N, C-alpha and C positions, 0 to 999 in steps of 0.2 A: 262559479263563484259570482253571486248575485249581489248587486248593490242594494243597500237598505233604502227602502223608500221613506220619503219624509211623511211624518204623520201630521194630523190636524193639531195635535198638542204641541209638536214642535213649532209649527207656525204661530200658535198662540203665544208660546214663550218668547219667541223673537219679537213680536208685537210688544209684549210686556217689557222686554228690555228697552226697546225704543222709547217706550213712554216713561220708563224710569229715568232714561237720559234726559228726556225733556223736563221731568220734575227736578233733576239735579241742576239743570240749566236755570229753571225758574227760581229755585232756592238761592242760587248765586246772586241772581237779580234782587231777591228779598233781602239778602245780606247787605249788599251794597245800598239798596234803598234804605233800610233801616239806619245804616250808618250815616247816611246824608241827612235823613229826616231827623234824627235825634240831634246832630250836629247844628242843624239850621234852628230847630226849636230851641236848643239850649243857649246856643251862641247868638243866633241872629235875632230872635224874638225875646231873648232874655227871660225865658221861662225855665226855672230850676228844675232839672230832671234828676233822678237817681241814676247818674251816669254809670256808676260801677256795676250794680245788678243789670242794669239794660244792656251794657256792653257784654256782661257775662253771658247773657242770653244770646246775643249775636254770635259770639264765640262759640257757644256750644252748638248753634245751628250750623255754623261753618265747619266744625269738626265732624257733626253728623254728615254733612253733605260729603266731606272727604271719606268718611267711613263707607258711604254708599258707592262713591266712586271706585274705592278699592274692591268693594264687593262685586261691582259689576265687571271690574277687570280680571278678577281672580276666580270668581264663581259665578259666570254669566248664566249658567244653566239652572241655577236656583232662584231665579227671579220669578216670583209667583204673585197672584193676586194679593196674598197676605203681605208681601214685602211692600207692594205699592201702597196698601192700606197703611202699613207702619210708617211709610215715608211721609204721607199726608197727614197722618196723626202727629207726626214730630213737628210739622208746620203748624198745626192747629195748637199745640201746646206751647210752641214759642210765641205765637201771636197772642194767646191768652195771657202769658206772662207779661208780655210787653204792655198789653193793655191794662193788666193789673197795676202795674207800676206807673201808668200815665192817665189816670182818670176813669178807667173802667168803661161803662157804656156812655159816659160823656165825651169819650174820645170818638171823633168822627170815623176813625179807622176801624171802629167795630164792625163796619160792613163789609170788611176783607173776609170775615167769615163766610160770606156768600160765595166768595170765589173758591173756598175750599169745598163747599157743598157742591158746586157746579163741577169742579174737577173730580170730585169723587163720584158724582153721577155719570161722567163720561167715561172715566178710567175703570171704575170698579164694578164688581158684580152687585146686583140688587141688595144682597144682604150687607155687604160692606157699605154701600151707599147709604142705606138707612141708618147704619150705625154711626156713619159720619154725621148725618143729620142729628140724631140724638146727642152725640157728643159736642157739637157746636152749640145746640140748643141749651145744654146744661152749662157750657161755658158762659154764654150770653146772660143767662139767668143768674148765675153766680157772680158775674162781673157787675150786675145791677146793684148787688148788696155789698160786695167785698171788693174793695180798691183802695188805691192810694190816690187821693184827689190831688188835681193839678193846682199849684200855687198861682192862680191867675186872679188879677184884680177885676172884680166886677165893674159894671157901670159902662157898658158899651164895647168893652174889648172881647168879651167872651163870645157874643154871637158872631162877631166878625171873624174870629179865629175858626170857630166852630164851621162857619159857612166855607171858609178857604179850605179847612180840612175835608169837608164833604166834597168839594170841587176836586181836590187832589186825589181823594179816595175813589171817586167816580172815574177819573181819568185813568188811574192805575188799574183799576178792575176792568174796565172796558178794553184797554190796550192788552192787558195780559190775557184777558179771555180770548180775544180775536187772534193774537198770536199763538197762543197755546193750543186751543181748540183746533185751529187750522192744522197745525202739525198732528194732532191726534187723528183728526179725520183723514189726514194723508196716510197715516200708519194703518189705519182701519181699512183704507182702500186697498193699500198694498196687501194687507193680510188677506182680503177678500178675492184679490186677484190670485194669490197663491193657492188659496183653497179651491178657486175655480179651476185652476190648473191641475191640482191633484184630482179634482172630480174628473176632469176631462181624462186624465191618464187612467184612473180607475175604469172609467168607461170603455176606454180603447184596450186595456187588458181584459176586461170582461168579453169584448168583442173578439179577442184572439182566442180566449178560452172556447167561446162557442164556435168558432171557425176550427179549432184544433179538434173539438168533439165531433164536429161535422166530417172533418177530413179523416179522423180515425175511424169512425164508422163506415165511411164510404170504402176506405182501404181495406177493412175487414170484410166487407161485402164483395168487394172485387177480387179477393184472394181465391175463392172458390171457382169462380167462372174461369180466372185465368189458368188455375191448375187444370181445370177439365180441357181447356183449349190446348194446353201444352201437352196432355196426354194424347189427344186427338191428332195433333200434328206429328207427335212421334209415331203413332200407328200408321199414319199416311206415309211416312217416310220409309216405313218397312214394306210397304205393299209393292209387289213385283211391278205392276203396270206403271206405278208413279216413279219407281227407280229407274225405269227404263226411259222416262222423259225427263232430259236434262233441263229443259225450262221448267218443267213442274218442280223438280227438286231445288233448283235455284230459287224459286218463288217461295217454296216451303221453308228453305233455309232462311230467307230474308224475313218471312213471318216469324220463325222461331226466335230470331234475333231481336225482333221488334217486340215480340212477347216477353222475352227476358228482360228487355228494357223496362216494359210496363211493370212487371214484377219488381225490378229493382227500384222503380219510383214508388210503388206501393210500400215496400220495405223501408224506403227513406222516410215516407210520411209516418209510419209507425215508429220509426226510430226517433224522428223529431219530436213526436208527441210523448216521448218519454218510455215507450214499451221497449223491452230488451236493451235498454240504454246501457246498462253496465256491461252487457256482452259486446256493445258496438264500440265502446271506447278503446282506442288503441294508442300506444305510445308511438310517437314519431317526432320529428323536427319540424320546426316552422317552415322551412325552404322546402323540405321533402313534401310536406302537406300541402303547400301551394302549387308546387310542381306537378303533383299528382292530380290535384283539382284542375289545374289548367289543362292537363292532358286529356282528362275526362271530358271537361267542357268542350275542348276543340274537336273531340269525336263527333259531336253533335252540331257543331256551329263552325262555319268555315268563312271567317272574315278574310278580306284580301291581305290584310296586314294585322298582325297581333304582336304587341311588344309586352313583355314581362321583365321588369327590371326591379332591382332592390339595392338598398344601401345598408347592408348589414356586415358589420365586420366579424361578428361571431353569430353562428346559428343557436338557436336555443331549443331544448326538448319541450314538447307540448303533448297534450291529449287531443287527438283528433276530434273534433267536435261537428256532427252531421249538421246541427242547427247553424253554425257558423259558416260551413261549406255551403248550405243552401243560400245564406245571406249574400256571400260573395257571388255565387252563380246567378242569383236574382239580379244583382247589379250588373254583372256582364251581360246577362240576357237583355236588359233593358238598354244597354250601351250598343249591343249588336243590332238590336231592332232599330235604333236611332241612326246607326252608322255601320252598315255591313262592311264598308271599305276599310275601316280602321279602328281599332280598340286598344288602349293601353291599360296595363295594370302595373302599379308601382307600389313597392314596399319600402318602408323606412322605419327607423326606430329612434325615439327621442327620449332618453332616459328610461322611465318605465312605462312609456306609452307606445304602443304600436300603430302606425298609421298606413291604412291601405287606400290608394287612390286609383279610381277608374275614370278614365277620360275617353271621349269619343269626338267625332267630328259632325254630329248631327245638328239639328236646329236648336238645340239647347232646351232649358225648362222656361216655361212661361212665368210671369210674376204671380199668377194665382197659384201655381204648384210651388214655388219657393215660399210663399207667404203661408201655405197650409201643408208644409212638409211634414210628412208622418201621419197625416191625417187620411182615413180611408176614403176610397172613390175619388181620389184627386188623381186625374190622369189625362193625358192628351190623347189617349187611344180610345176615342169615343166609339161607342156601339160594340164594344167587345166584351165578353162576359169576364168578370173578375177584374175589371180595370181598376188600377188604383190600389189594389190590395198589395201588391208586391212590395213597394217602397214602404208602405204602412207597416208590413211585417218586418222589413228590414229595420226600421228605426226602433221598433219595440224590441226585437231580439237583441239588437245592439246595446239598447238601453239597459235591459235586463242583465247584460254582462258588465254593466258600469261604464259603458262607452257612450259615444254620441256620433251622430251623422250630420254631415254638412253637405249641402248641395249648391251648385252654383254654375254660371255660365263662363266659359273662357274668353278672354279678350279678343282672340282672333277666331272665334267660333267653336261650336261644340259645348258639351256639358262635362261637369266634374263632379264626382261624388266622393267624399272623404269619409273614411270610417276609422274612427279613433277607438282603441280598445287598451285598457290596462293590461300588461303583460301577466300580471298575477292571476287574471280570470281564465287564461288558457295554458300557462306553462306549468311544467313540472317543477316543483321546488325541491331544493337541497335540504340538508339537515339544519341549515341556518335560515330557512325560509326565503332564500334568493334563488332566481333562475339558474340552472346549472348550464354554463356555455359549453358550446361546442364549436370547434374551429370550423369555419364555413370552408365547403370544399374548393 
């Protein structure tokens, strides 16, 4: 069961949702600012304004904002560039209506249209941004000829009010631009970072594919000489002069055993690459799978102390997975190389998550390894072929199963690797879609 990978479109939608939240916050500021401005001009400056229609526009703007908040809460996946364009267009219409009711182009707040254009340029695709330029231009031209004039007494008062309005408009525009665009740029940086992570993951997966193809090809090529050697060894074992030599027979038996081990490794490579996978899957239980894995691993490794513990109240049926087996063996191999004297393997379950912990008493991981966990060719085993590939494959195989890998150093010395897997990725499910429990022996 493989976890679905995030797509670039999903990253874009997430960024657009964040930008819509910023627009909602900006509109609340606009609603509060319009109420304060209308109140000050009407009551403080004594300029009669059409309060009822202007407050109706403010109310409509607030209701529109509530609608977008509900949209964002109940249908977050539907936030698209068209939705952002509609939100900005609602602001433009509200601003145009307010200016129509309060002097048209003679109102210094006419320059707030520039803020809408700038926001459209930052947030929207080019076609929508140019549409916003056209719409605001039409609004400005229309307000030059069609508006309700302000009842202001001429003779020195209008220029002063106009200058004050320009200063206020300039302050609002600059402050809102800095605050809003800073947030937008932060969203864009987060989006670029997520896209970079996705590209890195795609590159790593491509690297795995190339390695898998190389390993599969090598395994196929090795199959023939290994079979030939097995036949020759069998013939030697039946020769009279060899059978009479006990030392020679012992050596041939050892060679035959090692040859069978090589063939098992080749078959494991082919199985992990997906060949004959259906035939290789077997029904077992989690504890039985791990106990057999540990038994096979200990046949070829002899740590002074090895501990396998678990905290399972009930065993669960699973399908034995060669890829998962190799992942665990790889981590155990690394622990054994770092600490031949003692290796720990611990299993526990938390809700629907399975956690495997491998501990050793070695020197631990360096800061560079921990900072680049899961990247290829990061290893302390310098000068050795294939260094750093094991942990790279472990991280990517576990991630393909929907899990995660964490590594760290223990407080009293040694290293620790935690492998977390969703049980659904390896367990057999019953008719209700839940793991079928088995009482642990």
